[in-house]
NULOPA-64554 format. One record per residue (C-alpha): residue number from 1; z, y, x. Coordinates in pm, whole numbers, always signed. Layout:
<rs>
k:Z:Y:X
NUM:Z:Y:X
...
</rs>
This chain:
<rs>
k:Z:Y:X
1:+4263:+565:-5351
2:+4601:+742:-5462
3:+4624:+1066:-5297
4:+4860:+1026:-4995
5:+5074:+1304:-4858
6:+5322:+1370:-4531
7:+5288:+1217:-4186
8:+5288:+845:-4068
9:+5587:+620:-4145
10:+5496:+383:-3874
11:+5777:+371:-3588
12:+5671:+491:-3248
13:+5812:+418:-2924
14:+6103:+645:-2846
15:+6044:+791:-2461
16:+6372:+961:-2360
17:+6257:+1296:-2233
18:+6528:+1328:-1912
19:+6407:+1034:-1778
20:+6041:+1114:-1777
21:+6141:+1475:-1652
22:+6339:+1296:-1355
23:+6042:+1088:-1296
24:+5807:+1403:-1277
25:+6027:+1562:-1047
26:+6066:+1251:-784
27:+5672:+1191:-801
28:+5637:+1558:-697
29:+5904:+1511:-404
30:+5670:+1190:-321
31:+5358:+1433:-337
32:+5558:+1685:-109
33:+5644:+1407:+129
34:+5285:+1286:+187
35:+5205:+1659:+217
36:+5477:+1684:+549
37:+5348:+1333:+651
38:+4898:+1478:+654
39:+5062:+1763:+808
40:+5141:+1548:+1103
41:+4869:+1313:+1075
42:+4663:+1637:+1117
43:+4806:+1751:+1439
44:+4788:+1376:+1528
45:+4423:+1350:+1506
46:+4372:+1700:+1675
47:+4600:+1644:+1994
48:+4447:+1384:+2216
49:+4720:+1247:+2390
50:+4922:+1175:+2052
51:+4629:+1015:+1983
52:+4622:+786:+2216
53:+4981:+726:+2168
54:+4959:+626:+1799
55:+4615:+430:+1867
56:+4435:+654:+1624
57:+4137:+751:+1824
58:+3870:+564:+1617
59:+3680:+677:+1342
60:+3884:+417:+1119
61:+4205:+650:+1135
62:+4003:+960:+1008
63:+3899:+762:+704
64:+4262:+658:+652
65:+4384:+993:+642
66:+4101:+1134:+418
67:+4195:+825:+205
68:+4530:+942:+144
69:+4445:+1288:+67
70:+4213:+1193:-220
71:+4437:+937:-395
72:+4732:+1173:-323
73:+4543:+1472:-446
74:+4461:+1198:-742
75:+4842:+1101:-803
76:+4909:+1510:-838
77:+4650:+1564:-1153
78:+4749:+1247:-1352
79:+5178:+1325:-1258
80:+5241:+1424:-1604
81:+5014:+1186:-1809
82:+5205:+999:-2050
83:+5043:+645:-1975
84:+4887:+722:-1669
85:+5113:+886:-1479
86:+5333:+596:-1370
87:+5109:+334:-1298
88:+4848:+563:-1067
89:+5207:+662:-895
90:+5306:+276:-820
91:+4925:+245:-700
92:+4914:+486:-457
93:+5254:+421:-300
94:+5113:+83:-286
95:+4836:+260:-85
96:+5079:+427:+145
97:+5189:+122:+286
98:+4852:-4:+372
99:+4803:+340:+510
100:+5141:+316:+728
101:+4988:-47:+831
102:+4731:+92:+961
103:+4899:+336:+1161
104:+5159:+77:+1283
105:+4941:-180:+1436
106:+4780:-14:+1686
107:+5091:+180:+1786
108:+5294:-133:+1864
109:+5343:-348:+1548
110:+5685:-383:+1440
111:+5806:-193:+1753
112:+5635:+115:+1670
113:+5772:+442:+1619
114:+5620:+478:+1258
115:+5808:+169:+1135
116:+6103:+365:+1040
117:+5878:+560:+768
118:+5882:+198:+607
119:+6265:+234:+525
120:+6137:+594:+346
121:+5842:+409:+118
122:+6118:+198:+21
123:+6350:+469:-101
124:+6068:+615:-303
125:+5988:+323:-430
126:+6378:+267:-565
127:+6405:+640:-648
128:+6069:+609:-868
129:+6074:+241:-1008
130:+6461:+174:-1013
131:+6403:-228:-1054
132:+6467:-513:-802
133:+6083:-606:-871
134:+5952:-309:-737
135:+6095:-354:-411
136:+5832:-669:-315
137:+5543:-467:-212
138:+5762:-277:+97
139:+5978:-595:+167
140:+5659:-783:+125
141:+5462:-544:+384
142:+5716:-677:+694
143:+5617:-1022:+710
144:+5213:-949:+699
145:+5312:-634:+993
146:+5497:-902:+1176
147:+5246:-1181:+1140
148:+4952:-964:+1231
149:+5150:-843:+1502
150:+5168:-1175:+1647
151:+4811:-1262:+1599
152:+4744:-963:+1778
153:+4967:-976:+2072
154:+4935:-1354:+2169
155:+5248:-1484:+2383
156:+5498:-1213:+2275
157:+5873:-1284:+2204
158:+5862:-1425:+1809
159:+6245:-1385:+1832
160:+6192:-1041:+1876
161:+5974:-1026:+1571
162:+6201:-1169:+1356
163:+6506:-966:+1448
164:+6263:-660:+1358
165:+6178:-818:+1021
166:+6527:-897:+946
167:+6670:-561:+1051
168:+6423:-358:+874
169:+6461:-540:+568
170:+6854:-480:+577
171:+6804:-127:+621
172:+6555:-108:+328
173:+6732:-339:+133
174:+7082:-129:+174
175:+6881:+192:+101
176:+6720:+102:-244
177:+7056:-59:-345
178:+7272:+239:-325
179:+6959:+463:-459
180:+6928:+228:-806
181:+7309:+227:-797
182:+7358:+587:-812
183:+7056:+612:-1025
184:+7251:+382:-1295
185:+7614:+534:-1278
186:+7385:+875:-1309
187:+7188:+734:-1610
188:+7555:+609:-1753
189:+7734:+952:-1692
190:+7449:+1138:-1866
191:+7470:+875:-2211
192:+7849:+937:-2180
193:+7801:+1283:-2180
194:+7539:+1265:-2439
195:+7812:+1059:-2697
196:+8029:+1300:-2630
197:+7845:+1585:-2670
198:+7675:+1457:-3040
199:+8027:+1344:-3141
200:+8164:+1702:-3060
201:+7879:+1814:-3255
202:+7925:+1622:-3562
203:+8277:+1712:-3583
204:+8200:+2057:-3553
205:+7901:+2072:-3837
206:+8136:+1846:-4037
207:+8446:+2104:-4021
208:+8222:+2358:-4124
209:+8053:+2166:-4434
210:+8421:+2097:-4579
211:+8498:+2485:-4483
212:+8204:+2588:-4688
213:+8245:+2329:-4950
214:+8611:+2495:-5022
215:+8502:+2806:-5031
216:+8206:+2736:-5258
217:+8453:+2503:-5502
218:+8725:+2832:-5520
219:+8491:+3079:-5563
220:+8112:+2964:-5752
221:+8323:+2650:-5888
222:+8578:+2896:-6000
223:+8362:+3115:-6188
224:+8124:+2876:-6333
225:+8445:+2704:-6504
226:+8556:+3032:-6627
227:+8198:+3095:-6776
228:+8247:+2750:-6971
229:+8569:+2830:-7077
230:+8462:+3179:-7237
231:+8184:+3007:-7417
232:+8392:+2750:-7579
233:+8612:+3043:-7723
234:+8282:+3246:-7807
235:+8151:+2904:-7974
236:+8450:+2864:-8189
237:+8405:+3265:-8316
238:+8060:+3238:-8394
239:+8094:+2947:-8649
240:+7948:+3130:-8925
241:+7587:+3178:-8756
242:+7429:+2858:-8687
243:+7126:+3042:-8432
244:+7440:+3227:-8215
245:+7638:+2910:-8192
246:+7339:+2694:-8072
247:+7222:+2967:-7816
248:+7620:+2947:-7689
249:+7604:+2548:-7708
250:+7296:+2568:-7495
251:+7441:+2829:-7247
252:+7756:+2630:-7206
253:+7545:+2295:-7159
254:+7350:+2476:-6918
255:+7684:+2605:-6741
256:+7841:+2262:-6738
257:+7491:+2103:-6571
258:+7547:+2365:-6300
259:+7892:+2290:-6250
260:+7805:+1912:-6204
261:+7517:+1993:-5992
262:+7763:+2222:-5773
263:+8004:+1949:-5759
264:+7746:+1677:-5654
265:+7606:+1877:-5372
266:+7982:+1914:-5219
267:+8000:+1584:-5249
268:+7704:+1544:-5061
269:+7848:+1748:-4783
270:+8130:+1499:-4708
271:+8087:+1175:-4507
272:+8237:+953:-4775
273:+7885:+1019:-5011
274:+7791:+733:-5187
275:+7414:+731:-5236
276:+7408:+437:-5447
277:+7691:+566:-5724
278:+7508:+946:-5742
279:+7141:+800:-5800
280:+7257:+568:-6065
281:+7498:+869:-6183
282:+7212:+1066:-6235
283:+7002:+824:-6379
284:+7225:+746:-6670
285:+7269:+1136:-6711
286:+6903:+1137:-6714
287:+6864:+914:-6960
288:+7154:+1056:-7170
289:+6995:+1415:-7196
290:+6622:+1339:-7187
291:+6643:+1011:-7430
292:+6422:+856:-7196
293:+6519:+460:-7054
294:+6591:+518:-6709
295:+6648:+205:-6473
296:+6720:+193:-6118
297:+6721:-84:-5872
298:+6810:-150:-5539
299:+6621:-411:-5341
300:+6688:-526:-4975
301:+6969:-514:-4712
302:+7173:-207:-4771
303:+7235:+41:-4475
304:+7393:+343:-4401
305:+7178:+649:-4392
306:+7229:+973:-4236
307:+7375:+1243:-4482
308:+7068:+1464:-4459
309:+6863:+1159:-4578
310:+7069:+1069:-4838
311:+7027:+1415:-4951
312:+6637:+1405:-4939
313:+6637:+1054:-5121
314:+6831:+1215:-5406
315:+6685:+1578:-5432
316:+6311:+1348:-5439
317:+6439:+1141:-5730
318:+6604:+1467:-5901
319:+6238:+1618:-5869
320:+6083:+1357:-6010
321:+6322:+1300:-6303
322:+6310:+1661:-6415
323:+5940:+1662:-6417
324:+5939:+1359:-6635
325:+6138:+1479:-6846
326:+5915:+1833:-6845
327:+5559:+1703:-6838
328:+5565:+1314:-6898
329:+5629:+1272:-7284
330:+5757:+926:-7147
331:+5969:+674:-7301
332:+6123:+481:-6961
333:+6084:+534:-6634
334:+6171:+272:-6343
335:+6309:+346:-6003
336:+6354:+160:-5716
337:+6518:+201:-5372
338:+6394:-48:-5140
339:+6536:-99:-4788
340:+6270:-256:-4546
341:+6445:-260:-4173
342:+6398:+127:-4042
343:+6158:+232:-4346
344:+6286:+345:-4704
345:+6101:+296:-4965
346:+6165:+518:-5325
347:+5909:+436:-5629
348:+5963:+639:-5935
349:+5714:+556:-6206
350:+5714:+653:-6606
351:+5469:+552:-6922
352:+5392:+902:-6980
353:+5074:+1095:-7019
354:+5011:+1081:-6677
355:+4754:+1358:-6517
356:+4459:+1405:-6314
357:+4550:+1406:-5937
358:+4282:+1568:-5808
359:+4315:+1868:-6033
360:+4578:+2112:-5830
361:+4803:+2349:-6035
362:+4883:+2684:-5921
363:+5254:+2749:-5959
364:+5372:+2399:-5952
365:+5510:+2291:-5635
366:+5708:+1974:-5754
367:+5462:+1769:-5507
368:+5487:+2012:-5210
369:+5905:+1972:-5239
370:+5881:+1645:-5208
371:+5634:+1621:-4946
372:+5830:+1841:-4750
373:+6130:+1648:-4766
374:+5948:+1302:-4678
375:+5738:+1482:-4380
376:+6066:+1569:-4247
377:+6159:+1182:-4198
378:+5790:+1105:-4067
379:+5727:+1015:-4434
380:+5429:+975:-4666
381:+5419:+1049:-5031
382:+5152:+841:-5229
383:+5071:+936:-5591
384:+4910:+749:-5856
385:+4848:+895:-6183
386:+4589:+886:-6477
387:+4554:+1044:-6813
388:+4711:+862:-7042
389:+4830:+545:-6823
390:+5126:+737:-6705
391:+5227:+817:-6313
392:+5381:+621:-6043
393:+5510:+856:-5698
394:+5602:+650:-5406
395:+5765:+806:-5075
396:+5828:+622:-4755
397:+6043:+740:-4501
398:+6197:+627:-4149
399:+6522:+634:-4125
400:+6612:+830:-3809
401:+6798:+695:-3456
402:+7113:+678:-3499
403:+7381:+1001:-3487
404:+7056:+1238:-3532
405:+7106:+1487:-3763
406:+7033:+1837:-3883
407:+7274:+2080:-3966
408:+7185:+2280:-4316
409:+7377:+2329:-4643
410:+7214:+2101:-4924
411:+7063:+2365:-5213
412:+6882:+2246:-5537
413:+6487:+2208:-5472
414:+6289:+2419:-5704
415:+6112:+2181:-6011
416:+5768:+2227:-6139
</rs>
């Protein structure tokens, strides 16, 4: 099996941290509300006249009380659990309705003084689970209480029961609707503020990049241009010394390569950077410089990538081709860039001498640099090679969500 570096490239569901934090805060408010109810319940159980008024003199009332304590503590302990927090909270809310029914039925049914608590628990359902379907448990509780109340009080006026059911259902629906409406409005405003903040941040970064690009172009670019001109002048003067002329020619070539790299880096800092054109141009220059035949193939449906990811892909290819030129002794290499939905695949293979992948050479950081760039995008790096059988490097990266970026300046990666 080829060695693989980096993180898993599989997509994981995105969870908005603000929504999670908001749910956690509201669930804690529910816990504190339960503590208040438990405090009142303890007073009811302790005062005989209150217990008789609410019909909680039987041992069942004590069982219900301690059951509420038990599942309230369990809910609090699992409040921030990523998978169990929400379902446990929903289940305990349903248990709250059963506990409320256990108090309502012996204390007057629909006419019980505890019935207004039903509206409050409906509000908690609407706050914690702002979906119409989540209101089914509290709304179903009303006809259940009405039916049980009618069975317990034979001959009672059913019209009064119907009115109370309709009345409490209307109050619950109005309260839940208002809460869900306000919740959706707040979420919409938060999304708008996020989009505005992200746009403003991107504009600031873009302006700063353009400013730095101008400074680098006028400063370092001017110095490199002057160096090339001076090298050409000295080259003409050294025509009678072949050794010196060759050295100056090499110096001039290095300066030209440096200014090409500078221009390429400045282009990457602009929004109109064309990754495919940059890869194609670099492969052509690599072929001319190294005399190694190089092909580039783009597969899949093309999509616009974040500028940082374009830079990472270009630098990884640059690192791979530099290694091929220095170490592979290859006659040809093949480069493939593949778009596969939210996954980007870059494969670079050569027919060179290869190497033993299990041997780690000290001072050689090429693969580490490639891995570091890939990991930034939840990527993996797989190396296939054997002595005399060439080398193939396969890099997989996940395209970040729309609008995400990291503010940094592009810089050449160190080579092997």
